C-alpha positions in Angstrom: 33.7 175.6 117.5 34.9 178.9 116.0 33.1 180.8 113.1 36.2 180.3 111.0 35.7 176.6 110.9 32.6 177.0 108.8 34.3 178.9 106.0 34.6 177.1 102.7 32.4 174.1 103.0 31.1 172.7 99.9 27.6 171.6 101.3 26.0 172.9 104.6 22.9 171.1 105.8 21.1 173.6 108.0 19.0 173.2 110.9 18.5 169.3 110.6 17.2 166.9 113.5 19.5 163.8 114.1 18.4 160.8 116.0 19.5 159.9 119.3 18.9 156.3 120.5 17.7 157.9 124.0 14.1 158.0 125.1 14.8 161.3 127.0 16.5 163.1 124.0 15.2 161.5 120.7 16.6 164.1 118.4 18.8 167.2 118.5 19.1 170.0 115.8 22.4 170.6 114.2 24.2 172.1 111.3 26.4 169.5 109.2 29.1 170.8 107.1 30.6 168.7 104.3 33.9 169.1 102.5 34.5 166.8 99.4 32.9 163.4 100.2 33.3 163.7 104.0 31.6 165.4 106.8 33.7 168.2 108.2 31.7 168.9 111.4 28.5 168.4 113.1 27.8 171.3 115.2 24.9 172.6 117.6 22.9 175.4 116.1 24.0 178.9 116.6 24.5 182.0 114.4 27.6 182.0 112.4 28.6 183.3 109.1 29.6 180.7 106.4 30.4 180.5 102.8 29.1 177.1 101.7 29.0 176.1 98.2 25.5 174.9 98.6 22.9 174.9 101.4 20.2 172.4 102.1 17.5 173.7 104.3 16.5 170.8 106.6 14.0 172.5 108.9 11.2 170.0 109.6 13.5 167.1 108.5 15.1 164.4 110.2 18.9 163.7 109.2 19.9 159.9 108.8 23.1 158.2 107.7 22.7 156.9 104.3 21.3 153.2 104.2 23.6 150.4 102.8 22.0 147.8 100.4 24.5 144.8 101.2 23.3 142.5 98.6 21.3 142.8 95.4 21.4 142.0 91.7 20.7 144.8 89.3 19.8 142.6 86.3 16.5 141.8 88.4 15.2 145.3 88.2 13.6 144.6 84.8 11.7 141.5 85.9 9.8 142.6 88.9 6.5 140.5 89.2 7.4 138.0 86.4 7.3 134.8 88.9 5.2 133.9 92.0 4.9 130.8 94.0 8.2 129.3 93.0 10.9 128.3 95.5 14.5 128.9 94.8 15.4 125.8 93.3 12.8 126.2 90.5 12.7 130.1 90.3 16.5 129.8 89.4 15.3 128.6 85.9 13.7 132.0 85.2 16.6 133.9 86.9 19.0 132.1 84.3 16.8 133.0 81.3 16.7 136.7 82.4 20.4 137.1 82.5 21.1 136.9 78.7 21.3 140.7 78.5 23.3 143.1 76.2 25.4 145.8 77.8 22.7 148.4 77.2 20.0 146.5 78.6 22.0 145.9 81.6 22.6 149.5 81.9 18.9 150.3 81.7 18.2 147.7 84.4 20.8 149.1 86.7 19.8 152.8 86.2 16.0 151.8 87.0 17.3 150.1 90.2 19.3 153.5 91.1 16.1 155.3 90.9 14.5 152.9 93.3 17.8 152.9 95.5 17.9 156.6 95.6 14.2 157.2 96.6 14.7 154.4 99.3 17.4 156.3 100.9 20.2 154.1 99.9 23.7 155.7 99.3 25.8 152.5 98.9 25.1 149.1 97.4 26.7 145.7 96.7 25.7 144.5 93.1 26.4 140.7 92.4 25.9 140.3 88.6 26.9 137.9 85.8 28.0 139.9 82.9 30.9 140.1 80.3 33.2 142.9 80.9 31.5 145.4 78.5 28.2 144.8 80.4 29.9 145.3 83.9 31.2 148.7 82.6 28.0 149.9 81.4 26.3 149.0 84.7 29.2 150.9 86.4 28.3 153.8 84.3 24.7 153.8 85.5 26.1 154.0 89.1 28.6 156.7 88.2 25.7 158.7 86.5 23.4 158.1 89.6 26.0 159.1 92.1 25.6 156.0 94.2 28.7 154.3 95.9 28.5 150.9 94.3 30.5 147.8 94.6 30.7 145.0 92.2 30.7 141.3 92.9 31.2 139.4 89.6 29.1 136.3 90.1 30.7 133.1 88.7 30.5 129.4 89.2 31.9 126.3 87.5 29.4 123.7 88.2 26.2 123.2 85.9 23.1 123.5 87.9 22.0 119.9 88.1 25.5 119.4 89.8 24.4 121.5 92.7 21.7 119.4 93.8 21.8 115.9 95.4 20.0 114.2 92.5 20.5 111.4 90.3 21.1 110.7 86.6 17.7 110.5 85.0 15.9 113.0 87.5 15.7 115.6 84.8 15.2 115.4 81.2 18.2 115.1 79.0 17.5 118.2 77.1 17.3 120.4 80.3 20.7 118.9 81.3 22.2 119.9 77.8 21.2 123.4 78.3 22.5 123.4 81.9 25.9 122.0 80.6 26.2 124.7 77.9 25.8 127.4 80.2 28.5 126.3 82.7 32.0 127.9 82.8 35.2 126.1 83.4 37.2 127.1 86.5 39.8 128.6 84.3 37.2 130.8 82.7 35.6 131.7 86.0 38.9 132.7 87.7 40.1 134.5 84.6 36.9 136.6 84.4 37.4 137.4 88.2 41.0 138.6 87.8 40.4 140.7 84.8 37.7 142.4 86.5 39.7 143.0 89.7 42.8 144.1 87.5 40.8 146.6 85.7 39.2 148.0 88.7 42.7 148.3 90.4 43.8 150.3 87.3 40.8 152.7 87.5 39.1 151.4 84.5 35.9 150.3 86.0 35.2 153.9 87.3 31.6 153.4 88.4 32.5 151.0 91.2 34.1 151.8 94.5 35.3 148.2 95.2 35.3 144.6 94.0 34.2 141.6 96.1 34.8 138.4 94.2 31.7 136.6 93.7 31.5 132.8 93.8 27.7 132.4 93.3 27.4 129.8 96.0 29.9 127.2 97.5 27.7 124.3 96.1 27.9 125.8 92.8 31.7 125.9 92.8 34.4 123.5 92.8 36.6 123.5 95.7 39.4 124.5 93.2 37.5 127.6 92.2 36.7 128.7 95.7 40.4 128.2 96.8 41.5 130.0 93.6 39.2 133.0 94.4 40.2 133.2 98.1 43.9 133.3 97.2 43.1 136.1 94.7 41.3 138.1 97.3 44.3 137.7 99.7 46.8 138.6 97.0 44.8 141.7 95.8 43.1 142.7 99.1 39.6 142.1 98.1 36.5 140.8 99.7 34.6 137.7 98.8 30.7 137.7 98.5 28.7 134.6 98.0 25.1 132.9 98.6 25.2 130.5 101.6 22.8 128.1 103.0 19.7 130.1 101.6 17.5 127.2 101.6 16.8 124.1 103.6 17.8 122.0 100.4 21.1 123.8 100.3 21.5 122.7 104.0 20.9 119.1 102.9 23.1 119.5 99.8 26.0 120.4 101.9 25.7 117.4 104.2 25.1 115.3 101.1 28.4 116.6 99.5 30.5 117.2 102.3 29.0 115.4 105.3 28.9 118.7 107.3 27.7 122.3 107.3 29.0 124.3 104.4 30.7 126.9 106.5 32.7 123.9 108.2 33.7 122.8 104.5 35.1 126.4 103.9 36.9 126.0 106.9 38.3 122.7 106.1 39.4 124.1 102.8 41.5 126.7 104.9 39.7 129.7 103.3 37.2 131.1 105.8 38.1 134.5 107.0 36.7 138.0 107.7 37.1 138.6 104.0 33.9 136.4 103.4 30.5 137.9 103.3 27.3 135.6 103.0 24.0 136.5 101.6 21.1 134.9 103.3 22.5 132.4 105.9 19.0 131.2 106.6 20.2 127.7 107.5 23.3 128.6 109.4 22.0 127.7 112.8 24.1 124.7 113.7 26.1 125.5 116.9 29.6 124.7 115.6 29.0 126.7 112.5 27.6 129.7 114.5 30.8 129.5 116.8 32.9 129.3 113.8 31.4 132.1 111.8 31.9 134.2 115.0 35.6 133.3 115.6 36.4 134.1 111.9 34.8 137.5 111.7 32.3 136.6 108.8 29.5 138.8 107.6 26.1 137.5 106.8 23.7 139.8 104.8 20.0 139.2 105.8 17.4 139.5 102.9 14.2 139.0 104.8 11.8 139.9 101.9 13.3 137.6 99.2 13.6 134.7 102.0 10.0 135.0 102.3 9.2 135.4 98.7 11.0 132.3 97.8 9.9 130.4 100.7 13.6 129.9 102.0 12.9 130.5 105.6 13.5 133.0 108.4 17.2 133.5 109.2 18.3 133.1 113.0 19.6 136.6 113.0 19.7 137.1 116.8 21.7 134.0 117.1 24.2 135.1 114.4 24.8 138.1 116.2 25.1 136.6 119.7 27.8 134.2 118.2 29.7 137.2 117.1 28.8 137.2 113.2 28.4 140.6 111.8 25.0 140.9 110.2 24.2 143.6 107.3 21.0 144.0 105.3 20.0 143.7 101.9 17.0 143.5 99.5 18.2 140.9 97.0 17.2 141.5 93.5 13.9 143.1 92.6 12.7 140.0 90.7 12.6 138.1 94.2 12.0 141.1 96.4 9.7 143.4 94.5 11.8 146.5 95.1 14.8 147.9 96.4 13.4 149.4 99.8 15.5 149.0 102.7 12.6 150.4 104.8 10.6 147.3 104.0 13.7 145.2 104.7 14.3 146.7 108.0 10.6 146.4 109.3 10.6 142.8 107.9 13.7 142.0 109.8 12.6 143.4 112.9 9.2 141.5 112.7 10.4 138.2 111.6 12.5 137.3 114.5 9.4 137.5 116.8 8.0 134.7 114.7 11.0 132.5 114.6 12.0 132.9 118.3 9.6 132.4 121.2 11.7 134.0 123.6 11.6 137.8 123.6 15.2 138.1 124.5 16.0 136.7 121.1 14.0 139.5 119.2 15.9 142.1 117.5 15.7 145.7 118.6 15.0 148.4 116.3 18.4 149.9 117.1 20.1 146.6 116.0 18.3 146.5 112.8 19.0 150.2 111.9 22.5 149.3 112.7 22.4 146.4 110.3 21.1 148.6 107.6 23.8 151.4 107.9 26.9 150.9 110.0 27.4 147.2 109.6 26.8 147.2 105.9 29.3 150.0 105.5 31.8 148.1 107.6 31.5 145.1 105.3 32.5 147.3 102.4 35.2 149.2 104.1 33.4 152.4 104.0 33.8 155.1 106.8 30.1 155.7 106.9 27.1 154.8 108.9 27.4 157.6 111.4 26.8 161.3 111.5 30.1 162.5 112.7 33.2 164.3 111.4 35.3 162.2 109.3 32.7 159.9 108.0 31.8 159.7 104.3 29.0 162.3 103.6 26.2 159.7 103.0 23.2 161.3 104.4 19.3 161.1 104.0 16.8 163.7 104.8 13.3 162.6 105.7 10.2 164.6 105.9 8.3 165.2 109.2 5.3 163.1 108.3 3.1 160.9 110.5 5.9 158.3 110.8 7.5 160.6 113.4 4.7 162.3 115.1 4.7 162.1 117.9 8.2 161.6 118.5 8.6 158.9 121.1 11.6 156.5 120.0 12.8 157.8 116.8 15.1 154.9 115.7 12.2 152.5 116.2 9.8 154.7 114.3 12.3 154.7 111.5 12.4 151.0 111.4 8.6 150.3 112.0 6.7 153.5 110.7 8.9 155.1 108.0 8.7 154.3 104.2 10.6 155.1 101.1 8.0 157.9 100.4 9.1 159.9 103.4 12.7 160.3 101.9 13.2 163.9 100.7 16.8 164.4 99.9 19.9 162.1 99.6 23.4 163.1 99.7 26.0 160.5 98.7 29.9 161.2 98.8 28.8 164.8 99.3 26.9 165.0 96.0 23.2 165.7 96.4 21.3 163.0 94.3 17.6 164.1 95.4 16.4 167.3 96.8 12.6 167.8 97.8 11.7 164.6 96.2 13.2 165.3 92.8 16.0 163.4 91.5 18.9 165.5 90.2 21.3 163.0 88.5 18.7 160.7 86.8 15.8 161.6 84.3 12.9 159.3 85.7 10.7 159.3 82.7 13.6 158.8 80.4 14.8 155.9 82.6 11.4 154.2 82.6 11.3 154.4 78.8 14.7 152.8 78.4 13.8 150.2 81.0 10.5 149.2 79.1 12.4 149.0 75.8 15.2 146.8 77.4 12.7 144.5 78.8 10.9 144.1 75.3 14.2 143.4 73.9 15.3 141.0 76.4 12.1 139.0 76.2 12.0 139.0 72.4 15.6 138.0 72.0 15.4 135.4 74.8 11.8 134.1 74.1 12.9 130.4 73.9 14.8 130.5 77.0 11.8 131.8 78.9 9.5 129.2 77.1 11.9 126.5 78.2 12.1 127.7 81.7 8.2 127.4 81.8 8.4 124.1 80.1 11.0 122.5 82.4 9.6 124.2 85.8 7.1 121.3 86.3 10.1 118.8 86.0 12.2 120.6 88.4 9.3 121.2 90.9 8.9 117.4 90.9 12.5 117.2 92.1 12.2 120.1 94.5 9.2 118.3 96.1 11.2 115.2 96.5 14.3 117.0 98.0 12.2 118.9 100.3 10.3 115.8 101.4 7.0 116.8 100.0 4.6 114.4 98.5 3.2 114.7 94.8 0.0 116.8 94.7 -2.9 114.7 93.6 
């Protein structure tokens, strides 16, 4: 490459070590030039003159592609640690109580999450949230300020919660049913919100988001009419569709009770299953016919190993999904059921859990497969040219300090997956913009954000005090239903 090529870059990352998935050449040193939001070149080191707008000295640093958190809920950042020992079906009571947030509270929660995401080396995120338009705009402003590439999935449903479970009249107290019914949207309301959000984004009026994926909360929470309408809208407006799928054993049983078959087969019968669809969790997507169909249609499953364990949902058959041709990305889920937004925790957990589920070592994930889930596959799901360090890709990059995690250097990809942590991240670049340098956030005032988050939590808890009390009061009733559906006996 001639020296002339280096003139005029906006950002030059000097003397970086980039990973090679090769035990004989684990890393090589390069300079990376960035123009605008894309990588202009990746060149082996040599003396040259350059006029960069900015230089990052990457000596004693590893350079990684930015991590992609393909499924989270920003509202959950305020509610870390508030629940424990609750399965999803009961935990939902507290999640529903927590969603009554003002736009300013939603903004504070999203900004708090951005601190966690950036410090964890994340440059791209999909946020599935239930908020009025003003709230969505304020969340977008948080991502815009932080500099993260964020995709919005407005989460909607048109069935009250009790209608999402195979239960009978009288299983739950009437007061609880009334609360559930009051909170339910009609099909028209759900469709209208999604269309308005997508239209505003297309007009450039939701500037904090890089894209929109329509967000039916879960097929069992949506009427067939709503699912079909959202799919048709996605085709019409060229959007993705993101939903929760077969997260728990009870959801698997619910699909068979409602439709007499696996939920994925039901979506196929509706004529809507395609590569536009991405599914969070897919823990109970192991039936052979469903696996074959998912691979044939080119769907994506977002594995959320930490929240799957926290909510006792199970261990997803990730290797079986991949072998069936299903794309598998990686996510953290909300911090209220995962504890944080660390993709390093998610990677390590994903790599280890398959060894517990599968007895055959051939069915265990490699470190490279897991790292690909956290980068290239997530980027592909969101249509972002990123996930690799090469010319033409988005300039989404992470610098990691040389610390015990990489010493001695043996198989550096495996070391990232099994040994590294968020604390090893020293710098983050998203879309060519430096968000963190030498461990200091440049786009967010951390102390101010923490103060805002604390005030927002106090405000939410004060205003929604009765909703949280009701969640606590009704959790015992719903736990009894859960135990019956999960074929567990009453504790004596």
